[in-house]
C-alpha positions as CSV (number, residue, x, y, z in Angstrom):
1,M,-24.9,-15.7,-31.7
2,Q,-21.8,-17.9,-32.7
3,P,-18.5,-17.9,-31.1
4,L,-15.8,-16.3,-33.2
5,L,-12.7,-17.9,-32.6
6,F,-9.2,-16.2,-33.7
7,N,-8.5,-19.1,-36.2
8,T,-10.5,-17.2,-39.0
9,M,-8.8,-15.1,-41.8
10,R,-10.6,-11.7,-42.8
11,S,-10.4,-9.0,-44.8
12,A,-12.2,-5.6,-44.4
13,Q,-13.6,-2.8,-46.4
14,L,-12.1,0.3,-45.8
15,G,-12.2,3.8,-47.3
16,S,-14.4,5.9,-49.9
17,D,-13.0,3.8,-52.8
18,N,-14.2,0.8,-51.5
19,S,-10.8,-1.2,-51.8
20,V,-10.4,-4.2,-49.7
21,L,-7.6,-4.3,-47.2
22,T,-6.1,-7.9,-46.1
23,L,-6.0,-8.2,-42.5
24,P,-4.8,-11.5,-41.5
25,V,-5.8,-12.9,-38.1
26,N,-5.1,-16.5,-38.9
27,F,-2.1,-17.2,-36.6
28,N,-2.2,-20.8,-35.2
29,Y,1.3,-20.2,-33.8
30,W,-0.6,-19.1,-30.7
31,H,-2.9,-21.8,-31.1
32,S,-2.5,-22.7,-27.2
33,K,-3.8,-19.0,-26.5
34,K,-7.1,-18.5,-28.3
35,V,-9.8,-16.4,-26.9
36,T,-13.3,-16.5,-27.7
37,F,-15.3,-13.2,-28.1
38,T,-19.0,-13.4,-29.4
39,Q,-19.7,-12.6,-32.9
40,H,-22.3,-9.8,-33.2
41,N,-25.4,-10.2,-35.7
42,S,-25.1,-9.1,-39.2
43,S,-27.3,-6.0,-38.7
44,K,-25.3,-4.9,-36.1
45,E,-21.9,-4.9,-37.7
46,N,-20.1,-1.9,-39.1
47,F,-19.2,-0.7,-42.4
48,F,-15.8,-2.4,-43.0
49,A,-16.8,-5.9,-41.8
50,Q,-19.4,-6.0,-44.5
51,K,-17.2,-8.1,-47.0
52,R,-15.2,-10.8,-44.8
53,Q,-13.7,-13.5,-47.0
54,E,-11.0,-16.0,-46.1
55,I,-7.7,-15.0,-47.8
56,D,-4.6,-17.8,-48.5
57,L,-1.5,-16.9,-46.8
58,K,0.2,-20.1,-47.9
59,K,1.7,-17.8,-50.6
60,I,3.6,-16.1,-47.8
61,T,4.8,-18.7,-45.6
62,A,3.8,-21.8,-43.9
63,E,0.4,-21.6,-41.8
64,D,2.3,-22.4,-39.1
65,R,5.2,-20.0,-39.0
66,V,3.7,-16.8,-40.1
67,D,6.5,-14.1,-40.4
68,F,5.5,-10.6,-39.6
69,S,7.8,-8.7,-41.8
70,K,6.5,-10.9,-45.0
71,I,2.8,-10.3,-44.0
72,L,3.9,-6.5,-44.0
73,D,5.6,-6.9,-47.3
74,A,2.7,-8.5,-49.0
75,D,0.1,-5.9,-48.0
76,Q,1.1,-3.1,-45.6
77,R,-2.4,-2.0,-45.6
78,A,-3.6,-5.0,-43.3
79,L,-1.6,-3.3,-40.2
80,T,-3.7,-0.4,-41.3
81,T,-7.0,-1.9,-41.3
82,A,-6.0,-3.6,-38.0
83,L,-5.4,-0.3,-36.2
84,S,-8.4,1.2,-37.6
85,I,-10.7,-1.4,-36.3
86,V,-9.0,-1.2,-32.9
87,N,-9.6,2.3,-32.9
88,D,-13.5,2.1,-33.9
89,V,-15.1,1.5,-30.4
90,T,-18.2,0.4,-32.4
91,S,-16.4,-2.6,-34.0
92,P,-17.7,-6.0,-32.7
93,D,-14.0,-7.1,-33.5
94,R,-12.0,-4.4,-31.8
95,E,-10.8,-6.4,-28.9
96,A,-10.2,-9.6,-31.0
97,V,-7.8,-7.5,-33.2
98,F,-6.3,-5.5,-30.4
99,I,-5.4,-9.2,-28.5
100,R,-3.9,-10.2,-32.0
101,L,-1.8,-7.4,-32.2
102,I,-0.6,-7.4,-28.7
103,Q,0.5,-11.1,-29.2
104,I,2.4,-9.9,-32.2
105,R,3.8,-7.0,-30.4
106,S,5.0,-9.2,-27.3
107,N,6.2,-12.5,-29.4
108,S,9.9,-12.2,-29.7
109,R,10.1,-14.4,-32.7
110,F,8.9,-11.1,-34.8
111,P,11.7,-8.5,-35.8
112,L,12.3,-6.0,-33.1
113,Q,12.2,-3.0,-35.2
114,Q,8.8,-3.9,-36.4
115,R,7.5,-4.8,-32.9
116,L,8.6,-1.5,-32.0
117,A,6.8,0.1,-34.8
118,L,3.6,-1.5,-34.0
119,K,4.1,-0.5,-30.5
120,N,4.4,3.3,-31.6
121,D,1.5,2.6,-33.9
122,L,-0.8,1.4,-31.0
123,M,0.1,4.5,-28.6
124,K,-1.6,6.4,-31.4
125,V,-4.8,4.9,-31.6
126,N,-7.8,4.9,-29.2
127,L,-7.5,2.2,-26.8
128,Q,-9.6,3.1,-23.7
129,N,-12.7,1.2,-22.6
130,L,-11.3,-2.0,-24.2
131,K,-13.8,-4.8,-23.1
132,L,-11.2,-7.6,-22.1
133,S,-13.0,-9.4,-19.4
134,K,-11.3,-12.8,-18.7
135,A,-9.0,-12.5,-21.4
136,E,-5.8,-14.4,-21.8
137,L,-3.1,-11.8,-21.7
138,S,-0.4,-13.6,-19.6
139,N,3.0,-12.2,-20.3
140,M,1.9,-9.9,-22.8
141,I,3.6,-6.5,-23.4
142,F,1.5,-3.5,-22.9
143,C,4.2,-0.9,-21.8
144,D,3.0,2.8,-22.4
145,L,-0.3,2.0,-23.9
146,N,-3.2,4.1,-23.0
147,L,-5.9,1.3,-21.6
148,A,-7.7,3.6,-19.4
149,G,-11.2,2.6,-18.5
150,A,-10.7,-0.9,-19.8
151,D,-12.8,-3.8,-18.7
152,L,-10.0,-6.8,-17.5
153,F,-12.5,-8.3,-14.9
154,E,-11.0,-12.0,-14.4
155,A,-8.5,-11.0,-17.1
156,N,-5.3,-13.1,-16.6
157,L,-2.3,-10.6,-16.9
158,A,0.3,-12.6,-15.0
159,G,3.7,-11.9,-16.0
160,A,2.6,-9.4,-18.1
161,N,4.5,-6.0,-18.7
162,L,2.5,-3.1,-18.0
163,I,5.4,-0.5,-17.5
164,D,4.3,3.1,-17.6
165,T,0.6,1.8,-18.9
166,N,-2.0,4.0,-18.4
167,L,-4.8,2.0,-16.5
168,R,-6.9,4.7,-15.0
169,N,-10.3,4.0,-14.0
170,A,-9.9,0.3,-15.1
171,N,-11.8,-2.7,-13.8
172,L,-9.0,-5.3,-12.8
173,S,-11.0,-7.1,-10.1
174,Y,-10.5,-10.6,-9.7
175,A,-7.7,-10.1,-12.3
176,N,-4.4,-12.2,-12.0
177,L,-1.5,-9.9,-12.2
178,A,0.8,-12.1,-10.3
179,N,4.6,-11.1,-11.2
180,A,3.6,-8.6,-13.5
181,N,5.4,-5.6,-14.0
182,L,3.3,-2.2,-13.5
183,E,6.2,0.3,-12.7
184,G,5.4,3.6,-13.4
185,A,2.1,2.6,-14.1
186,N,-1.2,5.2,-13.9
187,V,-3.5,2.6,-12.1
188,C,-5.7,5.5,-10.1
189,Q,-9.2,5.4,-9.4
190,S,-9.0,1.7,-10.5
191,N,-10.8,-1.2,-9.1
192,L,-8.2,-4.0,-8.1
193,S,-10.6,-5.7,-5.4
194,F,-10.0,-9.5,-4.8
195,A,-7.2,-9.4,-7.5
196,R,-4.1,-11.2,-7.4
197,L,-0.7,-9.2,-7.4
198,S,1.6,-11.7,-5.7
199,G,5.3,-10.6,-6.6
200,A,4.0,-7.7,-9.0
201,N,6.3,-4.8,-9.1
202,L,4.5,-1.4,-8.7
203,S,7.4,0.7,-7.9
204,Y,6.6,4.2,-8.7
205,A,2.8,3.5,-9.5
206,N,0.2,5.8,-9.0
207,L,-2.7,4.1,-7.1
208,D,-4.3,7.1,-5.8
209,G,-7.9,6.1,-4.9
210,A,-7.6,2.6,-6.1
211,R,-9.8,-0.1,-4.5
212,L,-7.4,-2.9,-3.4
213,A,-9.9,-4.3,-0.8
214,V,-9.3,-8.2,-0.4
215,T,-6.3,-8.0,-2.9
216,I,-3.3,-10.1,-2.6
217,L,-0.3,-8.3,-2.7
218,N,2.3,-10.5,-0.6
219,D,5.8,-10.4,-1.6
220,S,4.9,-7.5,-4.0
221,Y,7.2,-4.4,-4.8
222,L,5.6,-0.9,-4.1
223,E,8.9,1.4,-3.6
224,F,7.7,4.9,-3.6
225,A,4.1,4.0,-5.1
226,S,1.4,6.4,-4.4
227,L,-1.8,5.1,-2.6
228,K,-3.3,8.3,-1.2
229,N,-6.7,7.5,-0.4
230,A,-6.7,4.0,-1.5
231,E,-8.8,1.2,-0.1
232,L,-6.7,-1.7,0.8
233,S,-9.1,-3.4,3.7
234,Y,-8.7,-7.0,4.3
235,S,-5.8,-6.9,1.8
236,N,-2.5,-9.1,2.2
237,L,0.8,-7.1,2.3
238,K,2.7,-9.7,4.0
239,N,6.8,-9.1,3.3
240,A,5.9,-6.3,0.9
241,E,8.5,-3.9,-0.1
242,M,7.2,-0.4,0.5
243,T,9.8,1.9,0.8
244,G,8.8,5.5,0.6
245,A,5.4,4.8,-0.4
246,N,2.6,7.0,0.1
247,L,-0.5,6.0,1.9
248,T,-1.7,9.2,3.0
249,G,-5.4,8.9,3.9
250,A,-5.4,5.3,2.9
251,Q,-7.9,2.8,4.6
252,L,-6.2,0.1,6.2
253,F,-8.9,-2.5,8.0
254,S,-7.7,-5.7,9.1
255,V,-4.5,-6.0,6.7
256,D,-1.6,-8.2,6.8
257,L,1.4,-6.0,6.7
258,S,3.8,-8.5,8.6
259,G,7.3,-8.5,7.6
260,A,6.6,-5.6,5.0
261,N,9.5,-3.0,4.4
262,M,7.9,0.3,4.8
263,K,11.0,2.5,5.5
264,S,10.4,6.2,4.8
265,A,6.7,5.2,4.0
266,V,4.1,8.1,4.5
267,M,0.8,7.0,6.0
268,N,-0.2,10.7,7.4
269,S,-3.8,10.7,8.0
270,A,-4.2,6.9,7.2
271,N,-6.8,4.9,9.2
272,L,-5.3,1.6,10.6
273,S,-7.6,-0.8,12.4
274,K,-6.9,-4.3,13.1
275,I,-3.6,-4.4,10.9
276,D,-0.9,-6.7,11.6
277,L,3.0,-5.0,11.3
278,N,4.6,-7.5,13.1
279,G,8.3,-7.7,12.2
280,A,7.9,-4.7,9.9
281,E,10.3,-1.9,9.0
282,L,9.2,1.5,9.7
283,A,12.4,3.2,10.2
284,K,11.7,7.0,9.4
285,S,8.2,6.6,8.2
286,K,5.7,9.2,8.9
287,I,2.4,8.2,10.3
288,N,1.2,11.7,11.5
289,D,-2.4,12.4,12.3
290,A,-3.1,8.8,11.7
291,K,-5.6,6.6,13.4
292,I,-4.4,3.5,14.6
293,F,-6.7,1.1,16.4
294,S,-6.6,-2.6,17.7
295,S,-3.6,-3.6,16.0
296,Q,-0.3,-5.6,16.5
297,I,2.9,-3.4,15.9
298,T,5.4,-5.7,17.7
299,F,8.9,-6.5,16.8
300,V,9.0,-3.5,14.6
301,N,11.8,-0.9,13.5
302,A,10.3,2.1,13.9
303,S,13.4,4.3,14.4
304,E,13.2,7.8,13.8
305,A,9.7,7.2,12.6
306,E,7.0,10.0,13.2
307,L,3.8,9.5,14.9
308,K,2.8,12.8,15.8
309,N,-0.9,14.2,16.4
310,S,-2.1,10.5,16.1
311,T,-4.9,8.6,18.0
312,I,-3.4,5.1,19.3
313,S,-5.7,2.8,20.8
314,N,-5.6,-0.7,22.1
315,V,-2.4,-1.3,20.0
316,K,0.8,-3.7,21.2
317,F,4.0,-2.3,20.6
318,N,6.1,-5.1,22.4
319,G,9.4,-5.6,21.6
320,S,9.7,-2.8,19.2
321,N,12.4,-0.1,18.3
322,F,11.1,3.3,18.6
323,S,14.4,4.8,19.3
324,K,14.6,8.6,18.3
325,A,10.9,8.4,17.0
326,T,8.6,11.2,17.6
327,L,5.1,10.9,19.1
328,H,4.8,14.5,19.9
329,S,1.0,15.4,21.2
330,T,0.1,11.7,20.3
331,K,-2.9,10.2,22.4
332,L,-2.3,6.8,23.6
333,S,-5.1,4.6,25.2
334,S,-4.9,0.8,26.1
335,V,-1.6,0.7,24.8
336,T,1.2,-1.9,25.6
337,M,4.8,-1.1,25.4
338,N,6.6,-4.2,27.0
339,G,10.5,-4.5,26.1
340,T,9.9,-1.3,23.5
341,N,13.1,0.6,23.2
342,L,12.2,4.4,23.2
343,T,15.6,5.9,23.7
344,G,15.8,9.2,22.7
345,A,12.0,9.4,21.8
346,C,10.1,12.6,21.9
347,L,6.9,11.9,23.7
348,S,6.7,15.7,25.0
349,H,2.8,16.8,25.3
350,V,1.5,12.9,24.5
351,K,-1.7,12.0,26.6
352,M,-1.4,8.2,28.0
353,M,-4.4,6.7,29.5
354,S,-4.4,2.9,30.6
355,T,-0.8,2.6,29.0
356,N,1.2,-0.4,30.4
357,I,4.8,0.2,29.8
358,Q,7.1,-2.4,31.2
359,K,10.8,-3.2,31.1
360,A,11.3,-0.4,28.6
361,L,13.7,2.1,27.8
362,L,13.2,5.6,27.7
363,I,16.9,6.7,28.2
364,H,17.2,10.4,27.3
365,A,13.4,10.5,26.1
366,D,11.5,13.7,26.3
367,L,8.5,13.3,28.1
368,S,8.2,16.8,29.2
369,S,4.5,18.0,29.6
370,V,3.5,14.1,29.3
371,Q,0.0,13.3,30.8
372,M,0.0,10.1,32.1
373,V,-3.2,8.7,34.0
374,N,-4.2,5.1,35.2
375,S,-1.3,3.6,33.6
376,S,1.6,1.1,34.8
377,L,5.4,1.7,34.5
378,G,7.5,-1.4,35.5
379,D,11.3,-2.0,35.3
380,V,11.8,1.1,33.4
381,E,14.7,3.0,32.4
382,L,14.2,6.6,32.5
383,S,17.7,8.0,33.4
384,H,18.2,11.1,31.6
385,A,14.7,11.7,30.6
386,D,12.9,15.2,30.5
387,L,9.8,14.9,32.5
388,Q,9.7,18.6,33.0
389,N,5.9,19.7,33.7
390,A,4.8,16.2,33.4
391,K,1.6,15.4,34.9
392,I,1.2,11.8,36.2
393,A,-2.0,10.5,38.3
394,N,-3.3,7.5,39.3
395,T,-0.4,5.6,38.1
396,S,2.0,2.8,39.4
397,L,5.6,3.7,38.7
398,K,7.6,0.5,40.1
399,N,11.2,0.2,40.2
400,V,11.7,2.9,37.8
401,D,15.1,4.7,37.3
402,F,15.0,8.5,37.5
403,N,18.8,8.6,37.4
404,Y,19.8,12.4,36.2
405,A,16.4,12.8,35.1
406,N,14.4,16.2,35.0
407,L,11.4,16.4,37.0
408,N,11.5,20.0,37.5
409,S,7.8,21.1,38.1
410,A,6.3,17.7,37.8
411,T,3.3,16.8,39.6
412,F,2.5,13.2,40.8
413,T,-1.3,12.6,42.1
414,D,-2.0,9.3,44.0
415,T,1.0,7.9,42.4
416,D,2.9,4.9,43.5
417,L,6.7,5.4,43.4
418,T,7.5,2.0,44.9
419,D,11.2,1.2,44.5
420,C,12.2,4.1,42.3
421,Q,15.3,5.4,42.1
422,F,16.1,9.2,41.9
423,P,19.8,9.6,42.3
424,N,21.0,12.9,40.8
425,A,17.5,13.6,39.6
426,N,16.3,17.0,39.4
427,T,13.6,17.6,41.5
428,S,13.1,21.1,42.0
429,A,9.6,22.2,42.1
430,I,8.4,19.0,42.2
431,K,4.7,18.2,43.5
432,F,2.8,15.5,44.8
433,F,-1.2,15.6,45.5
434,H,-3.7,13.5,47.1
435,T,-7.2,13.7,46.0
436,D,-9.8,12.9,48.8
437,E,-13.2,11.3,48.4
438,F,-14.6,14.7,47.5
439,G,-12.2,15.1,44.2
440,V,-10.5,17.7,46.3
441,D,-6.8,17.6,45.5
442,T,-4.4,18.3,48.5
443,E,-0.7,19.2,48.1
444,V,1.9,16.5,49.9
445,V,5.2,18.0,50.4
446,V,7.4,15.2,50.7
447,S,10.8,13.9,49.4
448,P,10.7,11.4,46.5
449,L,13.4,9.8,48.4
450,V,11.1,9.0,51.5
451,C,8.0,7.8,49.4
452,A,10.3,5.5,47.4
453,K,12.1,4.1,50.5
454,N,9.0,3.2,52.2
455,S,7.1,2.1,49.3
456,L,4.1,4.7,49.9
457,T,1.8,6.3,47.4
458,T,1.8,10.1,47.3
459,G,-1.6,9.7,49.2
460,Q,0.1,8.1,52.1
461,C,3.2,10.3,52.5
462,Q,3.3,12.7,55.6
463,I,4.3,16.3,55.4
464,Q,8.2,16.2,56.3
């Protein structure tokens, strides 16, 4: 098996008339970008490669300055032969010829009109399932081509133009796509594990079901990209631009999204575990019905975001802005919200277990029918908040401001109200309970002002 370099010149036999069509492949103009392929045994070569012979291009132009238009003028059939080889999936030279045509298509020294014509010709032939692993294709132009099922394992596509290219089911694992342009490309169900896409443009691309595990996507552009059910575990998306991206059902385990812009992004039903969203932009994002575990969502701007019906456990929201956010019916356990802004947020029907909220703003927040157990609130501003029908048990509320808060029909069981303020609060139908050692709840009729003044828990308060 001898290596076949691109510095050979060939002719190929094609057609029933046994005519030989010239196929020039000797372009030393690209001497620095040669790719080595393996030549098949002669017994396995197909019919159009039986009469290979070198041809002389010196009559056309100097060997180091091949002019595409002159080649076509000399023998238009050469291009037809080249396209026929690429179209034939059994040809041992299919990939070599394809790369040569792409090099011509991508080189600005060739006339634009003929390069566009070549693009149109390439769009008409079968380019699926090309074997281009480890190929040198940096800065090449592939836009609008159908490369579905291509094997591009470890291929170098840095800076390549892949706009609107079909790469469905392609193997791009370990490929270098740094600064490549894949805007509008179809990459769904493709394998991009361990690929490098730093600075790549994937805006409006379809990456549904794609495998992006351990993939480098820092500083990439994914505006309005679709990543539904994509696998992104252990990937790096630091400082990525993801405005309007759709990550519904995506798997994000141990992903770095710090500094990412995910404004208006959709992550409904996503699984986010051990993710880092420190300093990210999540305004107006939708993370409904999601599962978020053991993550850092600190110092993010999540104003007007939606986290409805989600399960959030062991997550830190310290220093984040969730003003006017919606967390309706979400389950929070072992969550920390130190210095968090929840002004005007909707937390109705939220279930809080072992939640720690310190120095937070919940002004005008909706906490109606909230259930808070074994939690702690300190130096929290709840003025004008709605806590109607709230159920708070075994919780410490210290120095909480309930000014003008609506506590109608709220219940407090064994709750510490030390230094809480209730001026102008609506405490009608409010109830206090104490649970004895037998688990029996006994209602305690007491003014919350008395409890606050005497730093007493509801269990210690006496009937007034």
